[in-house]
C-alpha positions as semicolon CSV with decimal commas, in nm:
position;residue;x (nm);y (nm);z (nm)
1;X;0,381;9,311;-9,318
2;X;0,138;9,303;-9,034
3;X;0,214;9,148;-8,696
4;X;-0,024;8,894;-8,539
5;X;-0,092;8,811;-8,181
6;X;0,172;8,537;-8,143
7;X;0,454;8,762;-8,262
8;X;0,462;8,635;-8,620
9;X;0,463;8,865;-8,926
10;X;0,229;8,814;-9,219
11;X;0,307;8,937;-9,566
12;X;0,046;9,158;-9,715
13;X;0,120;9,041;-10,057
14;X;0,149;8,665;-10,034
15;X;-0,007;8,619;-9,691
16;X;0,279;8,401;-9,567
17;X;0,377;8,412;-9,204
18;X;0,725;8,472;-9,088
19;X;0,889;8,479;-8,749
20;X;0,943;8,805;-8,579
21;X;1,299;8,913;-8,601
22;X;1,473;9,116;-8,336
23;X;1,734;9,364;-8,353
24;X;2,059;9,323;-8,175
25;X;1,957;9,532;-7,883
26;X;1,629;9,349;-7,845
27;X;1,801;9,018;-7,879
28;X;2,046;9,104;-7,602
29;X;1,761;9,203;-7,378
30;X;1,583;8,878;-7,449
31;X;1,894;8,670;-7,377
32;X;1,960;8,855;-7,055
33;X;1,605;8,793;-6,933
34;X;1,631;8,419;-7,015
35;X;1,965;8,394;-6,839
36;X;1,824;8,561;-6,529
37;X;1,534;8,316;-6,534
38;X;1,774;8,021;-6,572
39;X;1,989;8,145;-6,288
40;X;1,685;8,178;-6,067
41;X;1,578;7,818;-6,129
42;X;1,928;7,671;-6,101
43;X;1,921;7,678;-5,720
44;X;1,583;7,503;-5,711
45;X;1,711;7,232;-5,945
46;X;2,017;7,181;-5,726
47;X;1,803;7,155;-5,415
48;X;1,575;6,893;-5,574
49;X;1,878;6,702;-5,706
50;X;2,034;6,696;-5,362
51;X;1,709;6,571;-5,209
52;X;1,681;6,291;-5,466
53;X;2,045;6,198;-5,415
54;X;2,001;6,183;-5,036
55;X;1,695;5,956;-5,070
56;X;1,864;5,724;-5,316
57;X;2,184;5,712;-5,113
58;X;2,041;5,463;-4,848
59;X;1,875;5,227;-5,102
60;X;2,044;4,879;-5,112
61;X;2,232;4,807;-5,424
62;X;2,066;4,535;-5,642
63;X;2,365;4,482;-5,848
64;X;2,139;4,434;-6,148
65;X;1,972;4,645;-6,390
66;X;1,598;4,681;-6,414
67;X;1,585;4,429;-6,696
68;X;1,774;4,169;-6,504
69;X;1,563;4,243;-6,197
70;X;1,247;4,198;-6,398
71;X;1,378;3,875;-6,545
72;X;1,459;3,748;-6,193
73;X;1,111;3,838;-6,074
74;X;0,961;3,657;-6,369
75;X;1,160;3,344;-6,282
76;X;1,038;3,363;-5,923
77;X;0,682;3,400;-6,042
78;X;0,721;3,098;-6,270
79;X;0,870;2,895;-5,982
80;X;0,582;2,994;-5,754
81;X;0,332;2,903;-6,023
82;X;0,502;2,561;-6,059
83;X;0,490;2,510;-5,682
84;X;0,126;2,610;-5,679
85;X;0,056;2,362;-5,958
86;X;0,235;2,084;-5,770
87;X;0,050;2,172;-5,445
88;X;-0,280;2,168;-5,631
89;X;-0,191;1,828;-5,776
90;X;-0,098;1,697;-5,431
91;X;-0,420;1,838;-5,286
92;X;-0,620;1,672;-5,559
93;X;-0,438;1,343;-5,501
94;X;-0,505;1,372;-5,128
95;X;-0,869;1,447;-5,199
96;X;-0,889;1,140;-5,419
97;X;-0,730;0,926;-5,144
98;X;-0,964;1,079;-4,887
99;X;-1,260;0,996;-5,104
100;X;-1,130;0,643;-5,145
101;X;-1,085;0,611;-4,767
102;X;-1,435;0,743;-4,710
103;X;-1,569;0,488;-4,954
104;X;-1,371;0,213;-4,781
105;X;-1,493;0,334;-4,441
106;X;-1,852;0,317;-4,552
107;X;-1,789;-0,029;-4,691
108;X;-1,638;-0,142;-4,361
109;X;-1,923;0,012;-4,165
110;X;-2,164;-0,179;-4,377
111;X;-1,961;-0,497;-4,331
112;X;-1,952;-0,445;-3,951
113;X;-2,323;-0,374;-3,945
114;X;-2,388;-0,692;-4,141
115;X;-2,154;-0,886;-3,908
116;X;-2,327;-0,746;-3,599
117;X;-2,665;-0,834;-3,741
118;X;-2,539;-1,180;-3,829
119;X;-2,390;-1,219;-3,478
120;X;-2,714;-1,114;-3,311
121;X;-2,903;-1,348;-3,536
122;X;-2,654;-1,625;-3,456
123;X;-2,682;-1,554;-3,085
124;X;-3,058;-1,561;-3,102
125;X;-3,038;-1,893;-3,282
126;X;-2,758;-2,042;-3,069
127;X;-2,879;-1,937;-2,722
128;X;-3,146;-2,207;-2,703
129;X;-2,895;-2,465;-2,823
130;X;-2,629;-2,347;-2,580
131;X;-2,883;-2,339;-2,300
132;X;-2,983;-2,690;-2,387
133;X;-2,619;-2,801;-2,401
134;X;-2,545;-2,631;-2,068
135;X;-2,848;-2,793;-1,909
136;X;-2,742;-3,128;-2,050
137;X;-2,389;-3,084;-1,915
138;X;-2,521;-2,982;-1,575
139;X;-2,751;-3,280;-1,576
140;X;-2,458;-3,502;-1,671
141;X;-2,243;-3,347;-1,398
142;X;-2,524;-3,389;-1,147
143;X;-2,573;-3,745;-1,265
144;X;-2,200;-3,812;-1,230
145;X;-2,203;-3,651;-0,886
146;X;-2,503;-3,855;-0,781
147;X;-2,338;-4,165;-0,921
148;X;-2,019;-4,089;-0,729
149;X;-2,219;-4,023;-0,414
150;X;-2,412;-4,344;-0,464
151;X;-2,093;-4,540;-0,530
152;X;-1,934;-4,404;-0,214
153;X;-2,257;-4,473;-0,033
154;X;-2,248;-4,833;-0,152
155;X;-1,882;-4,865;-0,057
156;X;-1,947;-4,729;0,292
157;X;-2,245;-4,963;0,328
158;X;-2,024;-5,254;0,230
159;X;-1,758;-5,133;0,473
160;X;-2,016;-5,116;0,751
161;X;-2,141;-5,461;0,654
162;X;-1,789;-5,606;0,649
163;X;-1,709;-5,471;0,996
164;X;-2,066;-5,542;1,111
165;X;-2,089;-5,200;1,273
166;X;-2,434;-5,175;1,429
167;X;-2,631;-5,032;1,718
168;X;-2,801;-5,268;1,962
169;X;-3,005;-5,228;2,280
170;X;-2,821;-5,265;2,607
171;X;-2,891;-5,576;2,814
172;X;-3,112;-5,527;3,117
173;X;-3,105;-5,717;3,448
174;X;-3,346;-5,746;3,736
175;X;-3,172;-5,504;3,969
176;X;-3,166;-5,228;3,706
177;X;-2,792;-5,257;3,628
178;X;-2,646;-5,335;3,288
179;X;-2,399;-5,621;3,329
180;X;-2,057;-5,645;3,176
181;X;-1,943;-5,948;2,985
182;X;-1,706;-6,046;3,262
183;X;-1,597;-5,937;3,604
184;X;-1,317;-5,710;3,484
185;X;-1,259;-5,365;3,623
186;X;-1,203;-5,042;3,434
187;X;-0,860;-4,893;3,374
188;X;-0,816;-4,759;3,727
189;X;-1,041;-5,008;3,902
190;X;-1,349;-4,780;3,935
191;X;-1,693;-4,863;3,802
192;X;-1,879;-4,611;3,586
193;X;-2,251;-4,548;3,616
194;X;-2,471;-4,532;3,308
195;X;-2,705;-4,231;3,283
196;X;-3,063;-4,274;3,178
197;X;-3,157;-4,071;2,868
198;X;-3,471;-3,939;3,032
199;X;-3,310;-3,853;3,363
200;X;-2,995;-3,701;3,217
201;X;-3,199;-3,470;2,999
202;X;-3,390;-3,335;3,298
203;X;-3,181;-3,355;3,610
204;X;-2,838;-3,469;3,492
205;X;-2,833;-3,759;3,741
206;X;-2,810;-4,132;3,676
207;X;-3,093;-4,378;3,721
208;X;-3,099;-4,754;3,678
209;X;-3,245;-4,908;3,364
210;X;-3,491;-5,181;3,460
211;X;-3,673;-5,440;3,254
212;X;-3,998;-5,265;3,339
213;X;-3,863;-4,947;3,180
214;X;-3,787;-5,132;2,856
215;X;-4,114;-5,324;2,857
216;X;-4,300;-4,998;2,915
217;X;-4,172;-4,874;2,581
218;X;-3,875;-4,665;2,699
219;X;-3,568;-4,766;2,505
220;X;-3,249;-4,824;2,706
221;X;-2,934;-4,646;2,593
222;X;-2,801;-4,828;2,286
223;X;-2,456;-4,975;2,259
224;X;-2,250;-5,012;1,944
225;X;-2,069;-5,323;1,829
226;X;-1,804;-5,385;1,567
227;X;-1,746;-5,744;1,453
228;X;-1,974;-5,842;1,742
229;X;-1,746;-5,671;1,998
230;X;-1,908;-5,399;2,208
231;X;-1,720;-5,071;2,234
232;X;-1,883;-4,742;2,316
233;X;-1,685;-4,504;2,535
234;X;-1,340;-4,497;2,688
235;X;-1,371;-4,546;3,064
236;X;-1,642;-4,808;3,029
237;X;-1,513;-5,043;2,763
238;X;-1,206;-5,157;2,960
239;X;-1,457;-5,337;3,180
240;X;-1,451;-5,596;2,904
241;X;-1,181;-5,853;2,868
242;X;-0,851;-5,705;2,756
243;X;-0,837;-5,924;2,445
244;X;-1,185;-5,817;2,331
245;X;-1,108;-5,455;2,410
246;X;-0,787;-5,459;2,202
247;X;-0,964;-5,649;1,924
248;X;-1,228;-5,378;1,907
249;X;-0,955;-5,112;1,898
250;X;-0,788;-5,293;1,607
251;X;-1,115;-5,315;1,413
252;X;-1,181;-4,947;1,477
253;X;-0,833;-4,846;1,358
254;X;-0,868;-5,054;1,043
255;X;-1,214;-4,921;0,964
256;X;-1,112;-4,561;1,031
257;X;-0,816;-4,589;0,794
258;X;-1,030;-4,739;0,517
259;X;-1,309;-4,486;0,574
260;X;-1,064;-4,196;0,546
261;X;-0,933;-4,341;0,219
262;X;-1,284;-4,384;0,079
263;X;-1,373;-4,026;0,172
264;X;-1,033;-3,892;0,055
265;X;-0,973;-3,726;0,393
266;X;-0,627;-3,677;0,542
267;X;-0,644;-3,756;0,911
268;X;-0,480;-3,516;1,160
269;X;-0,294;-3,808;1,320
270;X;-0,158;-4,102;1,126
271;X;-0,301;-4,439;1,229
272;X;-0,111;-4,765;1,181
273;X;-0,276;-5,102;1,245
274;X;-0,013;-5,364;1,334
275;X;-0,187;-5,565;1,603
276;X;0,011;-5,533;1,924
277;X;0,232;-5,271;1,756
278;X;-0,056;-5,045;1,644
279;X;0,003;-4,678;1,709
280;X;-0,104;-4,322;1,634
281;X;0,154;-4,067;1,533
282;X;0,165;-3,692;1,480
283;X;0,395;-3,540;1,221
284;X;0,416;-3,201;1,389
285;X;0,770;-3,092;1,479
286;X;0,855;-3,214;1,826
287;X;0,538;-3,427;1,849
288;X;0,631;-3,719;1,627
289;X;0,638;-3,981;1,904
290;X;0,432;-4,293;1,839
291;X;0,154;-4,353;2,091
292;X;0,039;-4,715;2,128
293;X;-0,311;-4,826;2,039
294;X;-0,288;-5,162;2,214
295;X;-0,391;-5,154;2,578
296;X;-0,185;-5,317;2,850
297;X;-0,180;-5,235;3,222
298;X;0,177;-5,105;3,179
299;X;0,106;-4,843;2,908
300;X;-0,213;-4,684;3,039
301;X;-0,086;-4,324;3,009
302;X;0,055;-4,358;2,657
303;X;-0,246;-4,565;2,547
304;X;-0,474;-4,287;2,669
305;X;-0,286;-4,042;2,445
306;X;-0,306;-4,279;2,148
307;X;-0,678;-4,339;2,198
308;X;-0,732;-3,962;2,225
309;X;-0,560;-3,927;1,886
310;X;-0,785;-4,198;1,741
311;X;-1,102;-4,037;1,875
312;X;-0,978;-3,697;1,756
313;X;-0,938;-3,842;1,403
314;X;-1,289;-3,988;1,412
315;X;-1,435;-3,657;1,533
316;X;-1,252;-3,483;1,249
317;X;-1,400;-3,731;0,999
318;X;-1,746;-3,652;1,137
319;X;-1,675;-3,280;1,100
320;X;-1,585;-3,323;0,731
321;X;-1,921;-3,494;0,681
322;X;-2,121;-3,218;0,852
323;X;-2,141;-3,375;1,198
324;X;-2,006;-3,161;1,482
325;X;-1,909;-3,381;1,776
326;X;-1,908;-3,201;2,115
327;X;-1,607;-3,247;2,340
328;X;-1,793;-3,462;2,591
329;X;-1,899;-3,703;2,313
330;X;-1,556;-3,748;2,157
331;X;-1,476;-4,060;2,368
332;X;-1,782;-4,239;2,221
333;X;-1,570;-4,404;1,956
334;X;-1,808;-4,644;1,783
335;X;-2,104;-4,406;1,806
336;X;-1,906;-4,131;1,635
337;X;-1,775;-4,375;1,375
338;X;-2,131;-4,486;1,302
339;X;-2,249;-4,126;1,274
340;X;-1,970;-4,055;1,029
341;X;-2,088;-4,349;0,818
342;X;-2,448;-4,234;0,815
343;X;-2,370;-3,863;0,783
344;X;-2,544;-3,666;0,515
345;X;-2,374;-3,465;0,248
346;X;-2,200;-3,180;0,433
347;X;-2,278;-2,909;0,179
348;X;-2,588;-2,830;-0,018
349;X;-2,605;-2,680;-0,367
350;X;-2,536;-2,331;-0,231
351;X;-2,210;-2,447;-0,074
352;X;-2,336;-2,419;0,284
353;X;-2,338;-2,678;0,554
354;X;-2,651;-2,867;0,637
355;X;-2,791;-2,825;0,987
356;X;-2,629;-3,040;1,254
357;X;-2,784;-3,064;1,600
358;X;-2,597;-3,140;1,918
359;X;-2,727;-3,171;2,272
360;X;-2,536;-3,060;2,579
361;X;-2,629;-3,076;2,947
362;X;-2,568;-2,803;3,201
363;X;-2,402;-2,976;3,495
364;X;-2,513;-2,712;3,741
365;X;-2,889;-2,746;3,699
366;X;-2,915;-3,050;3,476
367;X;-3,094;-2,865;3,197
368;X;-3,044;-2,978;2,841
369;X;-2,944;-2,732;2,569
370;X;-2,978;-2,812;2,201
371;X;-2,721;-2,640;1,981
372;X;-2,842;-2,600;1,626
373;X;-2,549;-2,546;1,392
374;X;-2,732;-2,403;1,096
375;X;-2,595;-2,315;0,756
376;X;-2,472;-1,981;0,886
377;X;-2,333;-2,095;1,223
378;X;-2,158;-2,421;1,136
379;X;-1,788;-2,356;1,196
380;X;-1,565;-2,333;0,894
381;X;-1,269;-2,479;1,082
382;X;-1,249;-2,779;1,310
383;X;-1,331;-2,636;1,657
384;X;-1,186;-2,910;1,877
385;X;-0,835;-2,888;2,020
386;X;-0,636;-3,201;2,084
387;X;-0,512;-3,071;2,417
388;X;-0,872;-3,047;2,541
389;X;-0,956;-3,391;2,403
390;X;-0,649;-3,539;2,573
391;X;-0,729;-3,376;2,908
392;X;-1,085;-3,507;2,884
393;X;-0,960;-3,862;2,819
394;X;-0,717;-3,835;3,108
395;X;-1,000;-3,715;3,330
396;X;-1,209;-4,014;3,224
397;X;-0,917;-4,245;3,303
398;X;-0,871;-4,093;3,648
399;X;-1,237;-4,030;3,742
400;X;-1,461;-4,240;3,517
401;X;-1,756;-4,234;3,760
402;X;-1,783;-3,856;3,784
403;X;-1,725;-3,794;3,415
404;X;-1,959;-4,065;3,297
405;X;-2,238;-3,961;3,533
406;X;-2,241;-3,607;3,393
407;X;-2,201;-3,706;3,029
408;X;-2,491;-3,614;2,806
409;X;-2,451;-3,895;2,555
410;X;-2,603;-4,241;2,575
411;X;-2,356;-4,500;2,695
412;X;-2,353;-4,855;2,570
413;X;-2,253;-5,022;2,898
414;X;-2,182;-4,927;3,260
415;X;-2,333;-4,942;3,608
416;X;-2,226;-5,117;3,923
417;X;-2,089;-5,465;3,928
418;X;-2,394;-5,700;3,927
419;X;-2,464;-5,912;4,229
420;X;-2,420;-6,285;4,220
421;X;-2,796;-6,347;4,216
422;X;-2,872;-6,097;3,938
423;X;-3,054;-6,243;3,644
424;X;-3,047;-6,117;3,288
425;X;-3,393;-6,042;3,151
426;X;-3,455;-6,004;2,778
427;X;-3,753;-5,780;2,694
428;X;-4,030;-5,884;2,460
429;X;-3,992;-5,859;2,083
430;X;-4,222;-5,558;2,073
431;X;-4,014;-5,376;2,331
432;X;-3,697;-5,468;2,145
433;X;-3,844;-5,322;1,827
434;X;-3,917;-5,001;2,012
435;X;-3,564;-5,003;2,145
436;X;-3,425;-5,017;1,788
437;X;-3,197;-5,311;1,846
438;X;-3,014;-5,290;1,515
439;X;-2,986;-5,031;1,238
440;X;-2,766;-5,144;0,952
441;X;-2,879;-4,890;0,689
442;X;-2,600;-4,632;0,717
443;X;-2,617;-4,356;0,456
444;X;-2,295;-4,170;0,374
445;X;-2,250;-3,874;0,145
446;X;-1,879;-3,801;0,094
447;X;-1,723;-3,463;0,139
448;X;-1,632;-3,277;-0,182
């Protein structure tokens, strides 16, 4: 047999290969070498085993085998896949809803656009109609306002006609004095002088009114009458008979009450017309006493207060109609009442007052000042105070000559007591026309 390289033996005869066989001594040597090699690797195996054991010692226990762990992981994966499928379904549903909302939004946008276009078209079509309707309503309102103004105007005209309130020229006598209807004396027995319009406007002094003055075309100061009874200014009118004076007061009270009702104005002081028991009354706390409006020699002081209340009411009526009465013209009762009747509308379309002119005289140098109360300067509140009005009336009662001589307004009667040989002279018709004997056309625009 012949040995090969791998230790096998080949038969020379049959060519078969057989393993090498060892003898006992060789076999012992071989076993000893293998045992030494195994002993040398045993320590390395133990070291690796200890290292693996130490690393696996801190691993948490699963309590399951690898198969069960795999099965658990598979279940988790299936659950996650189911959740993902549900989330995808929800997302798809939300997308479908979002698409539906977008479609609805576009539809609404289109609807709003159509509505806006329709509204603009409707506005464009309706503006002329609305403008026409508004103009028609304004015209109707203006027509109603004009009708109301005209009706009040007619009522005031009828009221003036009923009470026969008018302005006439003063009578003229030869000696230049205007006579009284009788020989009565004023309240305190003094006689008041009548100022000439021309002289009072330049020098502030009085001058007699002669027939030559009237015939020359210069109108005498007018006087006012109510029911054919002359009454112009407190301090002069008591020169008339007491009965005529009280009759005029009664007519004035009655007309003032009716005029305030027609103009829907609440008077500052209540007026009551009861003949001899007529009175004016204030409703302020502590000032509710009734002041008589019937003159007798025994009640001069209280009558002065009552007449001051009456004149204050008339001045207030004039103020509501756009006429501002100065303090020194407040006692001109009938003149102020006539001006209230012929007053214009107090406010224009812009809500401002119309211009009202008043004339005042400077007592020191006699110069005349014209106060123009324009739209911007007309007072918004009534400027007069009753205390001042009362003091002025009391001053007239005590000193009628001094007060009347410096007054800037035209008086209806006054002057010295005429002499026994004085003769009344009536001017020509032409002069009377220039003097404007009578003006019955009073125009009144009520206060709104």
